[in-house]
C-alpha positions in Angstrom: 0.3 0.0 0.0 1.4 3.2 -1.2 -0.2 6.5 0.4 1.3 10.4 0.9 0.1 13.3 2.3 -1.7 15.5 -0.8 -1.1 17.9 1.7 -1.1 19.4 5.2 -3.6 21.7 7.5 -2.7 24.7 9.0 -4.3 26.8 12.1 -2.6 29.2 14.6 -6.2 27.4 16.9 -4.6 25.6 20.0 -7.6 24.2 21.5 -9.1 22.3 18.4 -12.8 20.7 19.1 -12.0 17.0 19.1 -14.9 16.3 16.3 -16.1 18.1 13.6 -19.1 18.3 14.2 -19.2 20.5 17.5 -15.9 22.9 15.6 -16.3 26.1 14.5 -12.3 26.6 14.4 -11.2 27.7 11.4 -8.1 26.9 9.0 -6.5 26.3 5.8 -5.7 22.8 4.0 -2.5 23.8 2.0 -2.6 21.3 -0.9 0.4 20.3 -2.8 1.1 22.8 -5.9 0.5 19.2 -8.3 -2.9 18.6 -6.8 -3.9 22.2 -7.5 -5.7 21.1 -10.5 -7.8 18.9 -8.5 -9.4 21.6 -6.6 -11.2 23.1 -9.5 -14.8 23.2 -9.1 -14.7 23.2 -5.2 -16.6 26.6 -3.7 -16.8 28.5 -1.0 -20.1 27.2 1.0 -19.7 23.7 0.2 -18.7 20.3 2.6 -15.8 18.5 1.7 -14.9 15.2 3.1 -11.1 15.3 4.3 -9.0 12.4 4.7 -6.3 12.4 7.1 -3.7 10.9 9.1 -3.2 10.5 13.3 0.3 11.6 13.1 0.3 12.3 16.4 -1.4 9.3 17.8 0.3 6.7 19.7 1.1 3.0 19.0 -2.2 1.1 18.1 -1.8 -2.0 20.5 -4.8 -5.2 21.4 -5.4 -2.7 24.8 -7.0 -0.2 22.2 -10.0 -2.6 21.5 -11.7 -1.1 24.0 -11.7 2.4 25.4 -13.4 5.2 27.5 -14.0 8.2 25.7 -12.9 11.2 27.4 -16.7 12.5 27.2 -18.1 8.8 28.2 -18.0 7.1 31.2 -18.1 4.0 29.7 -15.5 1.2 27.6 -16.6 0.9 23.8 -14.8 -0.9 21.0 -12.4 1.0 18.9 -14.7 0.7 15.8 -17.8 2.5 17.5 -16.0 5.4 18.5 -13.9 8.7 16.6 -10.6 7.9 19.2 -7.2 9.0 17.5 -5.7 5.5 18.4 -6.5 3.9 15.3 -5.4 -0.1 14.3 -4.8 2.6 10.6 -4.7 6.1 12.3 -7.1 7.5 9.7 -9.7 10.5 10.5 -12.3 12.1 8.5 -13.9 15.6 9.0 -17.1 16.9 6.8 -15.7 20.6 6.5 -17.4 23.8 4.9 -15.2 25.2 2.4 -15.5 29.3 3.2 -12.9 29.8 0.5 -9.9 28.6 -2.1 -7.6 30.1 -3.3 -4.6 28.7 -5.1 -3.8 25.8 -4.1 -5.7 26.7 -0.1 -8.9 25.7 1.0 -10.1 27.7 3.8 -12.6 25.3 5.8 -14.7 25.9 9.1 -15.3 23.2 11.5 -11.5 22.1 11.8 -10.8 19.3 14.4 -7.4 18.6 13.1 -4.1 19.8 15.2 -1.3 22.4 12.6 1.1 19.8 10.1 -2.0 17.1 10.5 -1.5 15.5 7.0 -3.9 14.9 4.3 -4.6 11.8 2.7 -7.3 13.4 0.5 -10.5 15.2 -0.3 -14.0 14.1 -1.3 -17.2 15.9 -1.9 -19.6 15.1 0.7 -23.3 14.5 -0.8 -25.8 13.6 1.4 -28.3 10.4 0.7 -30.9 10.8 -1.1 -34.2 9.0 -0.1 
């Protein structure tokens, strides 16, 4: 498997919320110049799915299969929570695009720290009923 970042998160915010659904924090995703054409058609006001790497997470061991999230008082399986301590430390957030300028995507709803490697960006498409 060969995966490498397409860019990195940049933000001055230090008190990043644990999840995008409760965040109003802003920052930017700086995409490598060679991927800039892929940002065509991303517009302010739309939501995007950002796949990223939890680069500061500790190594995963079997003891992390069951965890107690900081906002809960019960033991839960790793695949039922959004913990950054995972077998494959990959995260996903849905962010609001506030602006696109060159190879930079300005976003709101940030739950990633400065320097977080971004692996992919996808459009957010709501399920039709």
